[in-house]
N, C-alpha and C positions, 0 to 999 in steps of 0.2 A: 076736294083736291084729289088728284090721281097719284097713286103710288105704285111703282113696279116692284114686285117681289121676284127676285132672281132665285131660282131653285137649284141648289148645288147638291148633287147626289153622289153617292159612293159607287165604285165599280160594281159592288154587289147589288145595289138597287137597279143599275142599268141591266144587269144580268137577269134579275127577276122580271123585268118588263117583257122579255122575249121568251122566258121559260114557260114550261107547262107544269101543271100540278099545283100542289098547295102553296108553294112559295110565290108563284105568279098570282094565284087567286088572292092570297093575303095582301100582296102589294097593291093590286088593282082595287080590291074591296076597301082598303084603307084610303086610297085616293078618292074613290067614289063617295065615301062617307064625308071626307073633307070638302070636296067640291060641292056636295049637296048643302053643307052648312054655310059656305061662303058665297054661293052662286049669286045671291042678290047684290053683292058688292063687286063682282067680277065684271069688267067691261072689255077684257081682252086677255089673250094668253095663248100659248102653244106648248106642246111637248117637243123637245129637241132630240135629235139623234145623238149617238155616242160621240164623244170628243174626237175619236180617231177619224171621223168623217168630215171634220172641220178643216178650214184653211185660214191661215192668218196672213194678211196682206199688208205690206208696208211699202212706202216709196222712200228710198234713200238715194241721195245724189241723183235724183231724176230717174232712177231705175226702180222698176217694180220687183219686189221680193215676195215670193209666195212660199209659205212653209206649211207643211201638213200639220193638222191638229192645232190646238190652242197654244198660245205662247206660254202661259203659266203652267208650270209643272206642279200640280197639287194633288192631294188625295181625292178631293171631290171635283166634279166637273159640272158645268152648266147643263142641267137636264131639262129646263123649261123656264117659263115665266108666267106670271099672272099680273094683270093690271087691275088694281082695286080703285073704285070711286068711293071715297070715304070722307067723313066730316073732319077727321084729324089724323095726324101721323100716329098718335096713340091708338086709334082704332085699327089702323093697319098693323101695328105691332101686335095687338090682340088677335087679329085674324091670322097673322103669320105664326104666332106662337103655337097654334094647333096644327100647322102643316106637317104632314108625315115626314118630309125631308128634314125638318128641324131636329128630329129625334135620332137620325142616323147620319145625316150630312150637315147641311147648313142652309139657311135662307138669308138673303140680304134684301133690305128694303131701301128704295131710293125714291124720293119725291120726283115726279115728272115736272120738268120745267117747260112751260109752253114755248113752242117755237115762235120766233118773231116773224110776222108777215113781211114779205119782201118789199 
């Protein structure tokens, strides 16, 4: 089964990504160690830019509405995602439990539902 892990990071974590010095090194070293341990189960994923670079699009009354940033106003923002290929959801929970973002932000797991062929 495939499970997507949404990685929700704090503003401080986003700042560490682009910083220099010990805070940035610690951030990236922690992520490298994590990815090294889960790499055999990862079948996809990406790092995402800060939420203020996003756009939210809706169609209301036939009109397109575009808003800067994400719709939800929360402490954490979507910082990336990984897709795991696992035997069970419990296995995905175990992999996600050691994700660095779980200690400072949050991670959300969702089973991927295969798209129906047209």
